[in-house]
C-alpha positions in Angstrom: 88.4 16.7 12.5 89.4 17.0 16.3 89.1 13.6 17.9 88.0 15.0 21.3 84.8 16.5 20.0 83.4 14.7 17.0 79.7 15.2 18.0 80.1 19.0 18.0 81.1 18.8 14.4 78.2 16.6 13.5 75.6 18.6 15.7 76.5 22.0 14.0 73.8 23.7 11.9 76.3 24.2 9.2 77.3 20.7 8.9 77.3 19.2 5.4 78.1 15.6 4.9 79.6 16.0 1.3 82.0 18.9 2.4 83.0 17.0 5.6 83.9 13.8 3.4 85.8 16.1 1.0 87.9 17.5 3.9 88.5 14.1 5.3 89.9 12.9 1.9 92.1 15.9 1.6 93.5 15.4 5.1 94.2 11.7 4.7 97.2 10.3 3.1 96.7 6.9 1.5 94.3 4.2 2.0 95.0 3.1 5.6 94.2 6.6 7.0 90.8 6.7 5.0 89.9 3.2 6.6 90.9 4.5 10.1 88.5 7.5 9.6 85.8 5.4 8.2 86.1 3.0 11.3 85.9 5.9 13.7 82.6 7.3 11.9 81.3 3.9 12.1 81.8 3.9 15.8 80.2 7.2 16.2 77.2 5.9 14.2 76.9 2.9 16.5 77.1 4.9 19.5 74.5 7.2 18.2 72.2 4.3 17.3 72.6 2.9 20.9 71.8 6.2 22.5 68.7 6.6 20.3 67.5 3.2 21.4 67.9 4.1 25.0 65.9 7.3 24.6 63.3 5.4 22.8 63.0 2.9 25.7 62.9 5.6 28.3 60.2 7.4 26.4 58.3 4.1 26.1 58.6 3.5 29.9 57.4 6.9 30.7 54.5 6.4 28.4 53.6 3.3 30.2 53.9 5.0 33.6 51.7 7.9 32.2 49.1 5.3 31.2 49.0 3.9 34.6 48.7 7.2 36.1 45.7 8.0 33.9 44.2 4.8 34.9 44.6 5.6 38.5 43.2 9.1 37.9 40.1 7.6 36.2 39.3 5.4 39.2 39.7 8.4 41.4 37.4 10.2 39.3 34.8 7.6 39.7 35.2 7.8 43.4 35.0 11.5 43.2 31.9 11.3 41.2 30.4 9.0 43.9 31.3 11.5 46.6 29.8 14.4 44.7 26.6 12.4 44.3 26.3 11.8 48.0 27.0 15.5 48.7 24.4 16.5 46.3 21.9 14.1 48.0 23.0 15.4 51.4 22.3 19.0 50.2 18.9 18.1 48.8 18.1 16.4 52.2 19.1 19.4 54.2 17.2 21.7 51.9 14.0 19.6 52.3 14.5 19.6 56.0 14.6 23.3 56.2 11.4 23.4 54.2 9.8 21.2 56.7 11.0 23.0 59.7 9.9 26.5 58.3 6.8 27.7 60.4 5.4 29.1 57.2 5.2 25.4 55.9 3.6 24.0 59.1 0.1 23.0 58.4 -2.9 24.6 60.1 -4.7 23.0 63.1 -7.5 20.6 62.6 -10.0 23.3 63.5 -8.7 25.8 61.0 -7.8 23.5 58.1 -10.3 22.4 55.6 -11.5 19.0 56.2 -11.9 17.6 52.7 -8.2 18.0 51.3 -6.9 16.2 54.4 -9.2 13.4 54.0 -8.2 13.0 50.4 -4.5 13.0 51.2 -5.0 10.3 53.9 -7.0 8.2 51.5 -4.2 8.4 48.9 -1.6 7.4 51.4 -3.6 4.4 52.5 -4.1 3.2 48.8 -0.3 3.6 48.2 0.6 1.8 51.3 -1.7 -1.0 50.4 -0.4 -1.3 46.9 3.3 -1.2 48.2 2.4 -4.2 50.7 0.8 -6.2 47.8 3.8 -5.5 45.6 6.2 -6.7 48.3 4.2 -9.8 48.9 4.3 -10.6 45.0 8.1 -9.9 45.0 8.7 -12.4 48.1 6.6 -15.0 46.5 8.6 -14.8 43.1 12.0 -14.9 44.7 13.5 -18.3 45.6 16.1 -18.5 48.2 15.4 -15.1 49.7 15.0 -15.0 53.5 15.3 -11.3 54.2 12.8 -8.8 55.7 11.0 -6.6 53.2 8.5 -5.1 55.6 8.5 -1.2 56.1 10.3 -0.9 52.8 9.1 1.2 49.9 9.1 -0.4 46.3 10.7 2.0 43.7 11.7 0.2 40.5 12.3 -3.2 38.9 13.5 -4.7 35.5 15.6 -7.1 33.7 19.2 -6.4 32.8 22.2 -8.3 31.3 25.1 -8.9 33.8 28.4 -8.2 32.2 32.0 -9.1 32.9 33.8 -6.1 34.2 37.0 -6.9 32.2 35.9 -7.5 28.6 32.0 -6.6 28.9 31.1 -10.2 28.0 27.6 -11.2 28.8 27.5 -13.4 31.8 23.9 -14.1 32.9 20.3 -12.6 32.7 19.5 -10.8 35.9 16.4 -9.1 37.4 16.8 -6.1 39.9 14.3 -4.9 42.6 15.1 -1.5 43.9 13.5 -0.2 47.2 14.0 2.8 49.3 17.1 1.4 51.1 17.7 -1.9 49.5 18.7 -3.4 46.1 18.0 -7.1 45.4 19.7 -8.8 42.5 18.1 -12.0 41.2 19.2 -14.5 38.5 16.8 -15.5 35.7 16.9 -19.3 35.4 16.1 -21.3 32.3 12.6 -22.0 33.6 11.9 -18.2 33.9 12.0 -18.3 37.6 14.0 -15.9 39.7 16.8 -17.1 42.0 18.1 -14.7 44.7 21.7 -13.7 44.3 22.6 -10.7 46.5 21.2 -7.9 48.6 22.9 -4.5 49.0 22.0 -1.4 51.2 21.4 1.6 49.2 23.7 3.8 51.3 26.7 1.5 50.3 26.0 1.8 46.6 27.2 4.3 43.9 26.0 4.2 40.3 28.4 5.4 37.5 27.3 5.9 33.9 29.5 4.1 31.5 30.1 5.7 28.2 28.8 3.8 25.1 31.5 1.9 23.3 31.7 -0.3 20.2 31.0 -3.4 22.0 28.6 -2.4 24.6 25.9 0.2 25.0 23.5 1.4 27.6 25.6 0.0 30.5 25.8 1.2 34.0 28.5 0.3 36.7 27.1 -0.3 40.3 29.8 -0.1 42.8 28.9 -2.4 45.7 30.7 -3.7 48.8 31.5 -6.9 46.9 33.0 -5.0 44.0 32.1 -3.4 40.7 29.0 -4.9 38.9 28.3 -3.9 35.4 24.7 -4.3 33.8 23.4 -3.5 30.4 20.0 -1.9 29.9 17.6 -2.1 26.9 17.8 1.5 25.7 19.1 4.9 26.7 15.9 5.9 28.3 15.8 2.7 30.5 19.4 3.4 31.5 18.6 7.0 32.4 15.5 5.8 34.4 17.6 3.3 36.3 20.1 6.1 37.2 17.3 8.4 38.3 15.7 5.7 40.5 18.9 4.9 42.1 19.2 8.7 43.0 15.6 8.5 44.5 16.5 5.5 46.5 19.7 7.1 48.0 17.9 10.3 48.6 15.0 8.5 50.3 17.5 6.6 52.5 19.3 9.9 53.5 15.8 11.5 54.6 15.3 8.7 57.1 11.9 9.5 58.8 11.8 13.3 58.1 9.4 12.5 55.2 8.1 9.5 53.3 10.1 8.0 50.6 9.1 9.1 47.3 6.8 6.7 45.4 7.0 6.9 41.5 3.6 7.5 39.9 1.7 4.4 38.9 1.8 5.3 35.2 5.5 5.9 35.2 6.3 2.7 37.1 4.2 0.6 34.6 5.9 2.3 31.8 9.3 1.5 33.2 8.2 -2.2 33.6 7.2 -2.3 29.8 10.5 -0.5 28.7 12.8 -3.0 30.3 11.1 -6.1 29.0 12.9 -6.6 25.7 16.5 -6.8 26.8 16.6 -10.2 28.5 13.1 -11.5 27.6 12.1 -11.2 31.1 8.8 -9.3 30.7 6.7 -12.1 32.2 9.0 -12.3 35.3 7.8 -9.0 36.8 5.7 -10.0 40.0 4.4 -6.5 40.0 3.0 -6.4 36.4 -0.8 -5.7 36.3 -3.4 -7.6 34.3 -3.4 -4.6 32.0 -0.1 -5.4 30.5 -0.3 -8.1 27.9 2.1 -11.0 28.5 4.6 -11.5 25.6 5.6 -14.6 23.8 9.3 -15.4 23.8 11.5 -17.7 21.7 12.3 -21.2 22.9 15.5 -21.6 24.9 17.2 -23.5 22.0 16.6 -20.7 19.6 17.8 -18.1 22.1 21.1 -19.9 22.6 21.3 -20.7 18.8 23.6 -17.7 17.8 26.2 -18.5 20.5 26.2 -22.1 19.5 26.5 -21.3 15.8 29.5 -19.1 16.6 31.2 -22.0 18.5 30.5 -24.5 15.7 32.1 -22.2 13.2 35.2 -21.7 15.3 35.5 -25.5 15.7 35.1 -25.8 11.9 31.8 -28.1 12.2 30.4 -26.5 9.1 27.8 -29.2 8.4 26.3 -28.9 12.0 26.3 -25.1 11.7 24.4 -25.1 8.4 22.1 -27.5 9.9 21.3 -25.4 12.9 21.1 -22.2 10.7 18.5 -23.9 8.5 16.5 -25.1 11.5 16.4 -21.5 12.9 15.3 -20.1 9.6 12.6 -22.6 9.2 11.3 -21.8 12.7 11.5 -18.1 11.9 9.5 -18.6 8.7 6.9 -20.7 10.4 6.5 -18.7 13.6 7.8 -15.1 14.0 5.3 -13.8 16.5 7.5 -14.0 19.6 9.2 -11.2 21.2 12.5 -10.1 19.5 11.9 -12.0 16.3 13.3 -9.3 14.2 16.4 -9.1 16.1 16.8 -12.9 16.0 16.2 -12.9 12.2 19.0 -10.2 11.7 21.3 -12.3 13.9 20.7 -15.4 11.8 21.3 -13.2 8.6 24.7 -12.1 9.8 25.7 -15.5 11.2 24.9 -16.9 7.6 27.0 -14.2 6.0 29.8 -15.0 8.4 29.5 -18.8 7.5 29.7 -17.9 3.9 32.7 -15.8 4.2 34.4 -18.6 6.2 33.6 -21.1 3.6 34.8 -18.9 0.8 38.0 -18.4 2.8 38.3 -22.2 3.3 37.8 -22.7 -0.4 40.3 -20.0 -1.4 42.9 -21.5 1.1 42.7 -24.8 -0.6 45.8 -24.2 -2.6 47.8 -27.3 -3.6 50.5 -28.2 -6.0 48.3 -31.0 -7.2 45.1 -30.1 -8.9 43.4 -33.3 -7.8 44.2 -32.7 -4.2 42.9 -29.0 -4.5 39.6 -30.2 -6.1 39.2 -33.0 -3.2 39.8 -30.4 -0.5 37.2 -28.0 -2.1 34.4 -30.5 -2.3 33.1 -29.9 1.3 32.9 -26.1 1.1 31.5 -26.3 -2.4 28.8 -28.6 -1.2 27.8 -26.5 1.6 27.9 -23.2 -0.4 25.7 -24.8 -3.0 23.2 -25.7 -0.4 23.2 -22.0 0.9 22.4 -20.6 -2.6 25.9 -19.1 -3.0 26.9 -20.9 -6.1 28.2 -17.9 -8.0 30.7 -16.9 -5.1 31.7 -20.5 -4.7 32.4 -21.1 -8.5 34.5 -17.9 -8.6 36.7 -19.2 -5.7 36.9 -22.6 -7.1 38.0 -21.4 -10.5 40.8 -19.2 -8.9 42.1 -22.3 -7.1 42.0 -24.3 -10.3 44.0 -21.5 -12.1 46.7 -21.6 -9.6 47.0 -25.5 -9.6 46.9 -25.7 -13.3 49.7 -23.0 -14.0 51.9 -24.6 -11.3 51.6 -28.0 -13.0 52.5 -26.3 -16.3 55.6 -24.8 -15.0 56.7 -28.2 -13.6 56.0 -29.9 -16.7 58.1 -27.4 -18.7 61.0 -27.9 -16.1 60.9 -31.7 -16.4 60.4 -31.6 -20.2 56.9 -33.4 -20.0 54.0 -33.2 -22.3 52.4 -29.8 -21.4 49.4 -30.0 -23.8 48.4 -33.5 -22.5 48.7 -32.3 -18.8 46.9 -29.2 -19.5 44.0 -30.7 -21.3 43.6 -33.5 -18.8 43.5 -31.0 -16.0 40.9 -28.8 -17.8 38.8 -31.9 -18.2 39.2 -32.8 -14.6 38.0 -29.2 -13.6 35.1 -29.3 -16.1 34.0 -32.7 -14.7 34.2 -31.6 -11.0 32.4 -28.3 -11.9 29.5 -29.9 -13.5 29.3 -32.4 -10.6 29.3 -29.5 -8.0 27.0 -26.9 -9.7 25.0 -28.8 -12.3 23.3 -27.0 -15.0 23.2 -23.5 -13.5 23.3 -20.8 -16.3 25.3 -18.3 -14.2 27.9 -20.9 -13.1 28.2 -22.4 -16.7 28.9 -18.9 -18.2 31.6 -18.5 -15.4 33.1 -21.8 -16.5 33.2 -20.8 -20.2 34.7 -17.5 -19.5 37.4 -19.2 -17.3 38.1 -21.7 -20.0 38.7 -18.9 -22.6 41.2 -17.3 -20.2 43.0 -20.3 -19.6 43.2 -21.3 -23.2 44.6 -17.8 -24.0 47.3 -18.2 -21.2 48.1 -21.7 -22.4 48.5 -20.6 -26.1 50.7 -17.7 -25.2 53.0 -20.0 -23.0 53.1 -22.6 -25.9 54.0 -19.8 -28.5 56.6 -18.4 -26.1 58.4 -21.7 -25.2 57.7 -24.1 -28.2 56.6 -22.1 -31.3 59.2 -19.3 -31.4 60.6 -17.7 -34.4 63.0 -20.0 -36.3 61.6 -23.2 -35.0 61.8 -26.1 -37.5 58.7 -26.9 -39.4 58.8 -30.5 -38.3 58.9 -29.5 -34.5 56.0 -27.2 -35.2 54.0 -29.9 -36.7 54.7 -32.3 -33.9 53.8 -29.7 -31.2 50.4 -28.7 -32.9 49.6 -32.4 -33.2 50.3 -33.0 -29.6 48.0 -30.1 -28.8 45.3 -31.1 -31.3 44.7 -34.9 -29.9 44.1 -34.1 -26.3 42.1 -30.9 -27.3 39.8 -33.1 -29.3 39.2 -35.4 -26.4 37.5 -32.7 -24.5 34.3 -33.2 -26.4 33.8 -36.4 -24.3 33.0 -34.2 -21.4 30.9 -31.7 -23.5 33.6 -29.0 -24.0 34.6 -28.2 -27.7 37.5 -25.8 -27.7 39.2 -27.0 -30.9 38.0 -24.1 -33.0 39.0 -21.6 -30.3 42.5 -23.1 -29.9 43.0 -23.0 -33.7 42.0 -19.3 -33.8 44.7 -18.6 -31.0 47.5 -20.4 -32.7 46.7 -19.4 -36.3 48.5 -16.1 -36.6 51.7 -17.7 -35.2 51.4 -20.8 -37.4 50.9 -18.7 -40.5 54.0 -16.7 -39.7 56.0 -19.8 -39.2 54.9 -21.3 -42.5 56.0 -18.2 -44.4 59.3 -18.2 -42.7 59.9 -21.9 -43.4 59.0 -21.3 -47.0 61.5 -18.6 -47.5 64.2 -20.6 -45.8 63.6 -23.8 -47.7 63.2 -22.3 -51.1 66.4 -20.1 -50.5 68.3 -23.2 -49.5 67.1 -25.0 -52.6 68.0 -22.0 -55.0 71.6 -21.9 -53.6 72.1 -25.5 -54.2 74.9 -26.5 -56.9 74.9 -29.8 -58.4 77.5 -31.5 -60.7 74.7 -33.5 -62.5 76.4 -36.9 -62.0 74.9 -40.2 -60.8 74.8 -40.4 -57.1 77.4 -43.0 -55.6 76.3 -44.3 -52.3 79.7 -46.0 -51.9 78.1 -49.1 -50.1 75.4 -51.6 -50.7 74.1 -51.1 -47.2 73.6 -47.4 -47.8 71.9 -48.2 -51.2 69.5 -50.6 -49.5 68.6 -48.0 -46.7 67.8 -45.4 -49.3 65.7 -47.9 -51.3 63.7 -48.7 -48.2 63.3 -45.1 -47.3 61.7 -44.3 -50.7 59.5 -47.4 -50.6 57.8 -46.0 -47.6 56.4 -43.2 -49.8 55.6 -45.6 -52.5 58.6 -45.0 -54.9 60.6 -47.9 -56.4 64.2 -47.0 -57.1 65.2 -50.5 -58.6 64.9 -49.2 -62.3 67.3 -46.6 -61.5 70.1 -48.7 -59.9 73.3 -48.9 -62.0 76.2 -50.8 -60.9 76.6 -51.9 -57.4 76.3 -48.6 -55.5 74.9 -46.0 -58.0 71.6 -44.5 -58.5 70.9 -42.8 -61.8 69.8 -39.5 -60.1 71.9 -36.6 -58.7 72.7 -36.5 -55.1 70.7 -33.1 -54.8 67.6 -34.8 -56.2 67.8 -37.6 -53.7 68.3 -35.3 -50.7 65.6 -33.0 -52.0 63.1 -35.8 -52.2 63.9 -36.8 -48.5 63.4 -33.3 -47.4 60.4 -32.7 -49.5 58.6 -35.6 -48.1 59.3 -34.4 -44.5 58.1 -31.0 -45.4 54.9 -32.3 -47.1 54.2 -34.5 -44.0 54.6 -31.5 -41.7 52.5 -29.2 -44.0 49.7 -32.0 -44.2 49.8 -32.1 -40.5 49.2 -28.5 -40.2 46.6 -28.5 -42.8 44.3 -30.5 -40.6 43.3 -26.9 -39.5 41.3 -25.7 -42.5 42.5 -22.2 -42.1 46.2 -23.4 -42.6 45.5 -25.7 -45.5 46.2 -23.1 -48.3 49.4 -21.8 -46.8 50.7 -25.2 -46.2 49.9 -26.3 -49.9 51.5 -23.2 -51.3 54.6 -24.0 -49.5 54.9 -27.5 -50.9 54.1 -26.3 -54.3 56.7 -23.5 -54.4 59.3 -25.8 -52.9 58.7 -28.3 -55.6 58.6 -25.7 -58.4 62.0 -24.3 -57.0 63.6 -27.7 -57.3 62.2 -28.4 -60.6 63.4 -25.1 -62.1 67.2 -25.8 -61.2 69.2 -25.4 -64.5 72.4 -26.8 -65.4 75.5 -24.6 -66.0 75.8 -24.3 -69.9 79.6 -23.8 -69.6 80.1 -27.3 -68.4 79.9 -30.6 -70.2 76.6 -32.0 -68.8 74.5 -34.8 -70.2 71.2 -33.0 -70.9 69.6 -36.5 -71.2 70.6 -37.1 -67.5 69.2 -33.7 -66.5 65.8 -34.5 -68.2 65.6 -37.9 -66.5 65.9 -36.0 -63.0 63.1 -33.8 -63.8 60.9 -36.5 -65.0 61.6 -38.4 -61.9 60.3 -35.4 -59.9 57.1 -35.1 -61.8 56.2 -38.7 -62.5 57.3 -40.3 -59.2 57.9 -37.8 -56.4 54.8 -35.4 -57.1 52.2 -38.1 -57.2 53.5 -39.7 -53.9 53.6 -36.2 -52.2 50.0 -35.6 -53.2 48.9 -38.9 -51.9 50.8 -38.3 -48.6 49.3 -34.8 -48.2 45.7 -36.0 -48.8 46.1 -39.1 -46.6 47.6 -37.1 -43.7 45.5 -34.0 -43.8 42.2 -35.8 -44.8 41.7 -33.0 -47.5 41.9 -32.9 -51.2 44.9 -31.1 -52.8 43.9 -28.2 -55.1 47.3 -26.7 -56.0 49.7 -29.6 -56.2 47.8 -31.4 -59.1 48.5 -28.4 -61.3 52.2 -29.2 -61.1 51.6 -32.4 -63.3 51.7 -30.0 -66.4 55.4 -29.5 -65.7 56.1 -32.8 -67.4 55.7 -31.2 -70.7 58.4 -28.7 -70.0 61.2 -31.2 -69.4 61.7 -31.5 -73.2 63.6 -34.1 -75.1 67.3 -34.4 -74.9 68.9 -32.8 -78.1 70.3 -35.2 -80.7 73.9 -35.7 -80.7 76.1 -33.8 -83.2 77.5 -35.7 -86.1 81.1 -36.8 -85.5 83.7 -36.9 -88.2 85.0 -40.4 -89.0 88.6 -40.6 -89.5 89.9 -43.5 -91.5 93.5 -44.8 -91.6 95.0 -46.4 -94.5 96.5 -49.7 -93.6 99.3 -50.6 -95.9 
């Protein structure tokens, strides 16, 4: 590969990475040259990555510049739109002036013209001028802080709008606009429903731009004034179109000057406009020109109008109790009195705000995760109480149980790592959850059903983990019995809180325990049958060991004193003594498992077959064995060990044995020791 033009090789259309690497390997001799080529390729890779980053940055900067240009073009389009509107108005003015100057349009002289139509036209103009003066007088009286001159002006349109922020379209204040032939007056609606003068603009210096409807704001118009851009929101698309039309009429009337009277909207149309613009800002009663024919509307009180914004602020500040109290107050007022204007919209707002509060509380409840179940339940009490008051108990109980599941399983993992009692911790946590749940939701059927299903799922998970970690295949029977007993005791205590899951827990563990009993039976019986005994008395070799063995058997009610011979001998075989020890331990473990009624039969069968296997051990006939000693060992098993085992089984399990008493019939099978053979008596003659 030429060093001067590596990129040419990589940029070729026929470049193949595998072939290129193969050529490199063939050209290189030894590992050092391969490492050098690898370092060069890595350098090319870094250079390519750096160049790519530079290109990406350049493209990003070009994109930003393009966005700025688009923004500038948009503003220029707005200005161009304003210029086109002025040009159109100017053309309309010129056209109207031509129509007036045309001799064909000049009215006839007074002598030749009919008298009656001219009289009617004069009367209508007088009426319109009178009504215009009255309207201007009403507007002057309703405006506070206005000192301008409204004489010789023609009233065109009025209505309430919402003033929006020019940056984020956020509502600022309620406004009321009065439009004349050459003037626009902007007033602010105060809390006492009075109008306060804000600004006055000349119509020739205004431009109206229609703003496209967005997701956050609709029916908005942009009025470009000498003070800057001002955005207002109308009630509906029809009201918005009417405002744009009236502004055009105002600007057209200003351009005509005195060549013709400023156009007056028909009375019916003007009154309809007043009614259409009432519902946006609740300013219907503010119109000074409203006739007695329009019925005054009733509006919500100020505290209810400002309640949605206050509720949103309270939710953001996490004052959930105050939020719920204000919501309930609003709902009670709406249920009691909903005859005011905009009641349906207010009811819908309250519904959405309530749903928002519920979602926030559920999120708050789900986020109360903690390594400690007690801490998680304590932090969940506040949202639980509020959700219960809002009749959202089903959603709340589901979120609470999810939190409890996480906390309980985390505690179980920690207990297994620290070798603690997992059963005690699990059932204590379960009782704590039940107590908290009942205290939070009470006797609600749906919530109680959810709790029962959740307990079933948690018991299944606990049983699976218990089987996986403590009841695996090959586990000693004594360890199995201890584990089951540690589960049974705290499980029974749940009845104190009204939850009985013992039978369900028994059903979950039963298949595993049956398998462990069958496995233990095969293992113990196999070990017994492989046992070889020399059928000799057991020498414990010390008096201390003999005393310990005697005390060990006295615990099970067996007295070994009659069988003691010599200082350290027991008139039993060593295998018999060891079997008795193992047999009593196995019997105790089986009796512990037999507390479950479904396991009693399997446990008793194990004890019976183990005893029979030991009893059926036979002596080797090829060896010289005292058969009387063998019979004594078997009688000891039947007469001493078996009754003690039956008593231990019944006492521990609390159930009557059914199979073990049948073994008492084995006493007749021990037989009597054979009579000794007659021996020859040799006599010696003593001389």
